[in-house]
N, CA and C of each residue as an Amber inpcrd file, in Angstrom:
protein
   345
 -81.1080000  -1.5240000-151.1380000 -80.0970000  -2.5390000-151.2170000
 -80.8030000  -3.3620000-152.5050000 -79.9140000  -4.0940000-152.9710000
 -80.6820000  -4.6610000-153.9220000 -79.8750000  -6.4010000-153.6840000
 -81.1240000  -7.0440000-154.0050000 -81.1730000  -8.3880000-153.4990000
 -80.1940000  -8.8840000-154.2010000 -79.7540000 -10.4940000-153.8120000
 -78.6310000 -11.0180000-154.7390000 -79.3730000 -11.9500000-155.7350000
 -81.1050000 -12.2410000-155.2200000 -81.6760000 -12.8730000-156.0460000
 -81.5710000 -12.2210000-157.8280000 -81.1270000 -12.1830000-158.1720000
 -81.2380000 -11.2860000-159.3210000 -80.2920000 -12.6080000-160.8150000
 -80.9220000 -12.0080000-162.2540000 -81.0680000 -12.9340000-163.1300000
 -79.8020000 -12.1100000-164.1160000 -79.3240000 -12.2140000-165.2880000
 -78.4580000 -11.5990000-166.1630000 -78.4730000 -12.2600000-167.2970000
 -79.1660000 -11.1190000-168.0640000 -79.9160000 -11.6650000-169.4940000
 -78.9750000 -10.8640000-170.4270000 -78.6850000 -10.8640000-171.7440000
 -78.0910000 -10.9360000-173.0200000 -78.5010000  -9.7340000-173.0540000
 -78.8900000  -8.4650000-174.2780000 -79.2610000  -7.8290000-174.8240000
 -80.2110000  -8.5690000-176.2650000 -79.6840000  -9.6680000-176.6510000
 -80.5990000 -10.7320000-177.8790000 -81.9530000 -11.2420000-176.9780000
 -81.5570000 -11.7150000-175.5750000 -82.2980000 -12.4350000-174.8400000
 -83.7110000 -11.9720000-174.9490000 -83.5520000 -10.3530000-174.9960000
 -84.7850000  -9.6930000-174.2390000 -85.4350000  -9.3010000-175.6110000
 -84.7010000  -8.4800000-176.6250000 -84.6430000  -8.1080000-177.1800000
 -84.5820000  -8.4120000-178.9250000 -85.7290000  -8.5190000-179.9210000
 -85.4940000  -8.8210000-181.7270000 -85.7630000  -7.8000000-182.4640000
 -84.5730000  -6.8650000-181.9850000 -84.4900000  -5.5660000-182.7550000
 -83.1630000  -4.9830000-183.5750000 -83.5360000  -5.8170000-184.4390000
 -82.5050000  -5.4700000-185.9120000 -82.4260000  -4.0340000-186.2040000
 -83.0760000  -3.5270000-186.4570000 -82.5970000  -1.9840000-186.7960000
 -81.7340000  -1.4350000-185.8240000 -82.2220000  -1.1550000-184.4890000
 -81.3590000  -0.5250000-183.4680000 -80.1160000  -1.0660000-183.3060000
 -79.9270000  -2.7940000-183.2400000 -78.6080000  -3.3830000-183.5310000
 -77.5520000  -2.9060000-184.6220000 -78.1750000  -2.9870000-185.7910000
 -77.4240000  -2.8330000-187.0700000 -76.4490000  -1.4160000-186.7250000
 -77.4130000  -0.5480000-186.3240000 -77.1190000   0.9390000-186.0480000
 -76.0690000   1.0870000-184.4920000 -76.4230000   0.0000000-183.6950000
 -75.7070000   0.2280000-182.0910000 -74.7850000  -1.0460000-181.9460000
 -73.9680000  -2.1870000-183.0640000 -73.8530000  -3.5820000-182.9260000
 -73.2980000  -3.7930000-181.5500000 -72.6600000  -2.7020000-180.5350000
 -72.2190000  -3.1790000-178.9720000 -73.1330000  -3.7340000-178.2190000
 -74.5380000  -3.1940000-178.7290000 -75.6690000  -3.5740000-177.5380000
 -75.1560000  -4.6990000-176.8570000 -75.0130000  -5.5800000-177.9370000
 -74.5820000  -7.5910000-177.7910000 -73.8590000  -7.1970000-176.3450000
 -73.1420000  -6.1670000-175.9340000 -72.7200000  -6.3880000-174.4570000
 -73.2550000  -5.8510000-174.0060000 -74.6100000  -4.9660000-173.7000000
 -75.3880000  -4.5720000-172.6750000 -75.7410000  -5.5200000-172.0320000
 -75.7830000  -6.0070000-170.7960000 -76.1900000  -7.3090000-169.7760000
 -77.9700000  -6.4300000-169.5550000 -79.2120000  -7.3210000-169.1910000
 -80.1030000  -6.7010000-168.8790000 -80.5460000  -7.5830000-167.1390000
 -80.2910000  -7.0320000-166.6720000 -80.6120000  -7.5830000-164.7990000
 -81.7790000  -7.6740000-164.4660000 -82.3470000  -8.7710000-164.2980000
 -83.6160000  -8.4650000-163.6900000 -83.4020000  -8.8530000-161.9250000
 -83.5880000  -7.7600000-161.2270000 -83.4010000  -7.7500000-159.9700000
 -84.7810000  -6.9650000-158.8580000 -84.5660000  -7.0450000-157.2260000
 -84.8780000  -6.4200000-156.5250000 -84.4320000  -5.1160000-155.9270000
 -85.0700000  -4.5990000-156.0550000 -84.8270000  -2.8930000-154.8890000
 -85.8870000  -2.5160000-154.4300000 -86.6430000  -3.0400000-153.5900000
 -87.9370000  -2.0380000-153.4010000 -87.7300000  -0.3860000-153.2030000
 -88.7190000   0.2840000-153.6500000 -88.4730000   1.3630000-153.4450000
 -87.6680000   2.0610000-154.4260000 -86.8140000   1.3840000-155.3770000
 -86.4770000   2.4540000-156.5060000 -86.7670000   2.5550000-158.0040000
 -85.8650000   2.9450000-158.6370000 -86.7140000   3.2810000-160.2060000
 -87.4450000   1.4160000-160.2140000 -88.2020000   1.6520000-161.4470000
 -88.9070000   1.0900000-162.4050000 -87.7190000   0.2620000-163.0430000
 -86.6170000   1.3850000-163.3010000 -85.5490000   0.8630000-164.3220000
 -84.6270000   1.4940000-164.2630000 -83.3180000   1.1620000-164.6960000
 -82.2220000   2.0830000-164.8920000 -81.4210000   1.6330000-165.8740000
 -80.3870000   2.7330000-166.7230000 -79.0830000   2.0200000-167.3900000
 -77.8660000   2.6460000-166.9040000 -77.2890000   1.5440000-166.6940000
 -76.0610000   1.9280000-165.8810000 -74.8550000   2.1310000-166.8920000
 -74.5950000   2.8880000-167.5040000 -73.4940000   3.3720000-168.0670000
 -72.2960000   2.6330000-167.5450000 -71.4620000   2.8650000-166.6240000
 -70.3520000   2.3400000-166.1050000 -70.5950000   0.5440000-166.2190000
 -71.3360000   0.2480000-165.8100000 -71.1760000  -1.3330000-166.3980000
 -71.9270000  -1.8800000-167.3200000 -72.4190000  -1.0060000-168.2680000
 -73.1940000  -1.3010000-169.0340000 -74.1410000  -2.7260000-168.9450000
 -75.0840000  -1.9980000-168.4870000 -76.4040000  -2.3630000-168.2230000
 -77.6340000  -1.9650000-168.0320000 -78.8790000  -2.8750000-168.3820000
 -80.2050000  -2.1290000-167.5580000 -80.5860000  -3.2010000-166.5290000
 -80.5790000  -2.1560000-165.8020000 -81.4320000  -2.9000000-164.7270000
 -82.9300000  -2.7260000-164.3600000 -83.8120000  -3.7420000-164.4360000
 -85.2890000  -4.0590000-164.5390000 -85.1650000  -4.3400000-162.9120000
 -86.2270000  -3.5380000-161.8680000 -86.6400000  -3.9030000-160.9490000
 -87.8180000  -4.5530000-160.4430000 -87.7930000  -5.4010000-160.4990000
 -88.8680000  -6.6560000-160.3100000 -90.0640000  -6.3830000-159.5740000
 -89.1920000  -5.4630000-158.0080000 -90.0410000  -4.5630000-157.1480000
 -91.0080000  -3.9160000-157.9290000 -90.6310000  -3.0280000-158.6110000
 -91.7310000  -2.1090000-159.1000000 -92.8380000  -2.7330000-160.4780000
 -92.5010000  -3.9110000-160.1220000 -93.3330000  -4.3060000-161.4690000
 -94.6370000  -5.6950000-160.3580000 -93.8390000  -5.3680000-159.0980000
 -94.6810000  -6.6470000-158.3520000 -95.9150000  -6.9140000-158.8880000
 -96.8450000  -5.8410000-158.4480000 -98.3060000  -5.8690000-158.7070000
 -98.5420000  -6.9640000-159.8530000 -97.8660000  -6.3400000-160.6430000
 -98.2470000  -6.6970000-162.3150000 -97.9970000  -8.1550000-162.5380000
 -97.1450000  -7.9970000-162.2240000 -96.2280000  -9.5710000-161.8970000
 -96.5070000 -10.7440000-160.9200000 -97.5020000 -10.4700000-160.1040000
 -97.7380000 -11.5500000-159.8940000 -99.2940000 -11.3030000-159.8630000
-100.0700000 -10.6810000-160.3090000-101.1140000 -11.0770000-161.0060000
-101.2030000 -11.9120000-162.1580000 -99.6430000 -11.8930000-163.1380000
 -99.8110000 -12.6390000-164.0650000 -98.8360000 -14.0480000-163.8960000
 -98.4750000 -14.2650000-162.2820000 -97.8750000 -15.7380000-161.9780000
 -96.4600000 -15.1360000-162.6900000 -96.0180000 -14.0850000-162.6200000
 -94.6630000 -13.9000000-163.2500000 -93.2880000 -13.8140000-162.2640000
 -93.8750000 -13.3720000-160.8870000 -93.0250000 -12.3930000-160.1020000
 -91.7130000 -12.6780000-159.8470000 -91.1070000 -14.1510000-160.0590000
 -89.4300000 -14.7840000-160.1890000 -89.4810000 -15.5730000-161.1350000
 -89.9720000 -15.5330000-162.2770000 -89.7560000 -16.0920000-163.3540000
 -89.3570000 -15.7180000-164.4210000 -88.1760000 -14.8320000-164.1290000
 -87.6320000 -14.0780000-165.5720000 -88.0110000 -14.3170000-166.9350000
 -87.9670000 -16.0290000-167.2520000 -88.1770000 -16.8910000-168.2150000
 -89.4290000 -16.5850000-168.5230000 -90.5340000 -16.1900000-167.9030000
 -91.7770000 -16.2180000-168.2870000 -92.0660000 -14.9360000-168.9520000
 -91.3850000 -13.7770000-168.4040000 -91.6310000 -12.3130000-168.0980000
 -91.0180000 -12.0200000-169.5170000 -90.2110000 -12.4520000-169.8350000
 -89.2890000 -12.2800000-171.1820000 -90.2850000 -13.2360000-172.1050000
 -91.1640000 -14.5640000-172.1480000 -91.8710000 -14.5580000-173.0580000
 -93.2070000 -13.7620000-173.5150000 -93.3040000 -12.9660000-172.2000000
 -94.7590000 -12.3260000-171.9560000 -94.6200000 -10.8280000-172.5440000
 -92.9560000 -10.3260000-172.8660000 -92.4730000  -8.9660000-172.7320000
 -93.4740000  -8.4630000-174.0000000 -93.9260000  -8.7190000-175.1820000
 -94.2090000  -8.4620000-176.0890000 -96.2480000  -7.7830000-175.8400000
 -96.4880000  -8.6260000-174.9800000 -97.3720000  -8.0760000-174.6250000
 -97.7960000  -7.3000000-173.4130000 -96.7760000  -6.5720000-172.4570000
 -96.2810000  -5.9850000-171.5750000 -95.9960000  -4.5230000-172.2110000
 -96.7430000  -3.7470000-172.3720000 -96.2780000  -2.3430000-173.0420000
 -95.6750000  -1.5360000-172.0130000 -96.2200000  -1.6660000-170.9010000
 -95.3520000  -0.6540000-169.6340000 -93.6060000  -1.3210000-169.4200000
 -93.2290000  -2.5120000-169.8540000 -92.1720000  -2.9630000-169.7190000
 -91.4100000  -2.8740000-170.7800000 -92.0620000  -2.7990000-171.8780000
 -91.1420000  -2.6380000-173.1230000 -90.9200000  -1.2240000-173.0360000
 -92.0360000  -0.3010000-172.4210000 -91.8410000   1.0630000-172.8400000
 -90.6920000   1.5600000-171.6260000 -90.2960000   0.6060000-170.7550000
 -89.4630000   1.2210000-170.2240000 -88.1980000   0.3630000-170.3880000
 -88.0550000  -0.9020000-171.0380000 -87.2470000  -0.9350000-171.6620000
 -86.5740000   0.1580000-172.8690000 -87.6960000   1.0480000-173.3410000
 -87.0470000   1.9010000-174.8810000 -86.5000000   3.2050000-174.1080000
 -87.2180000   3.7270000-172.7890000 -86.5950000   4.3380000-172.3850000
 -85.0960000   4.5560000-172.1760000 -85.0610000   3.1410000-171.0490000
 -83.3180000   2.8370000-171.0760000 -82.5810000   2.7030000-172.4110000
 -83.1500000   2.0700000-173.4310000 -82.5430000   2.4020000-174.6260000
 -82.0870000   3.2820000-175.0330000 -83.1730000   4.5470000-174.7710000
 -82.5160000   5.8260000-175.1830000 -81.4890000   6.5560000-174.3910000
 -81.3010000   5.8610000-173.6760000 -80.2380000   6.2580000-172.4070000
 -79.2180000   6.0140000-173.2010000 -78.8110000   4.7280000-173.2670000
 -77.9040000   3.7870000-174.1150000 -77.3690000   5.1640000-175.3290000
 -78.3330000   5.2150000-176.2020000 -78.0550000   5.9130000-177.5550000
 -77.4680000   7.1190000-176.9640000 -77.9190000   7.9820000-176.0990000
 -77.5340000   9.3180000-175.6650000 -76.0070000   9.1730000-175.4510000
 -75.5870000   8.0740000-174.3070000 -73.9080000   8.1310000-174.3420000
 -73.3850000   7.9730000-175.6280000 -73.9630000   7.0520000-176.4340000
 -73.3890000   6.6160000-177.3090000 -72.9530000   7.7300000-178.1530000
 -74.1570000   8.5250000-178.6510000 -74.0330000   9.8510000-179.1010000
 -73.5300000  11.2540000-178.7640000 -73.4650000  11.1830000-177.5670000
 -72.6490000  12.4540000-177.0200000 -73.5670000  13.3410000-176.1470000
 -75.1910000  12.6700000-176.7100000 -76.5510000  13.2930000-176.3310000
 -76.3150000  14.1250000-174.6830000 -77.3780000  15.1990000-174.6960000
 -77.3570000  15.3510000-172.5690000 -78.2910000  14.1750000-172.2160000
 -78.1020000  13.7850000-171.4040000 -79.1750000  12.6370000-170.6180000
 -80.0310000  13.3070000-169.4850000 -81.4750000  12.0000000-169.8220000
 -82.2920000  12.7190000-168.9140000 -82.4540000  12.6420000-167.2850000
 -83.4670000  13.0760000-166.6860000 -83.7200000  13.2700000-165.2330000
 -84.3170000  13.1750000-165.2420000 -84.6040000  13.3330000-163.6440000
 -85.8700000  13.6430000-163.0770000 -85.5600000  14.8130000-162.2530000
 -87.0500000  15.3830000-161.5230000 -87.1550000  16.1210000-160.7620000
 -86.5600000  16.3110000-159.0000000 -86.1570000  14.7570000-158.9280000
 -85.7800000  14.8030000-157.5560000 -83.9400000  14.8950000-157.5100000
 -83.9220000  15.1790000-158.8810000 -81.8820000  15.5390000-159.1670000
 -81.7540000  16.8470000-159.0910000 -82.9870000  17.8080000-158.7920000
 -82.6130000  19.2190000-158.6170000 -83.1000000  19.7700000-157.3680000
 -83.0630000  20.9720000-157.2980000 -83.0230000  21.6500000-156.1190000
 -84.0790000  22.6950000-156.3390000 -84.6910000  23.0570000-155.7430000
 -85.4930000  24.5510000-156.3360000 -84.3360000  25.8190000-155.7930000
 -84.5910000  26.5390000-156.7860000 -83.9380000  27.5050000-157.3060000
 -84.3790000  29.3130000-157.0070000
């Protein structure tokens, strides 16, 4: 269950990635959602909603240590130093590109049954 305590940002609030926005100008329409979903994935690109969901719960220990848990503004200021969070954003951006280009999308082992 997603908590109601979430923040919605724009792509430009989070990234300064001029090259990808030149190639994909509609990225400006992608929302970045910071929310809590205990037990959920670290992040998720949701094509139908045109949003990237960042699960603060998945980063709770790290953000607690940095004093950033509920302060997404501070998280955004620290993003350049957070390799893991940047990696997660980059991974979700790859899904955006996959949808735009008609490429096959990635998945996880939980999505497959034993053959």
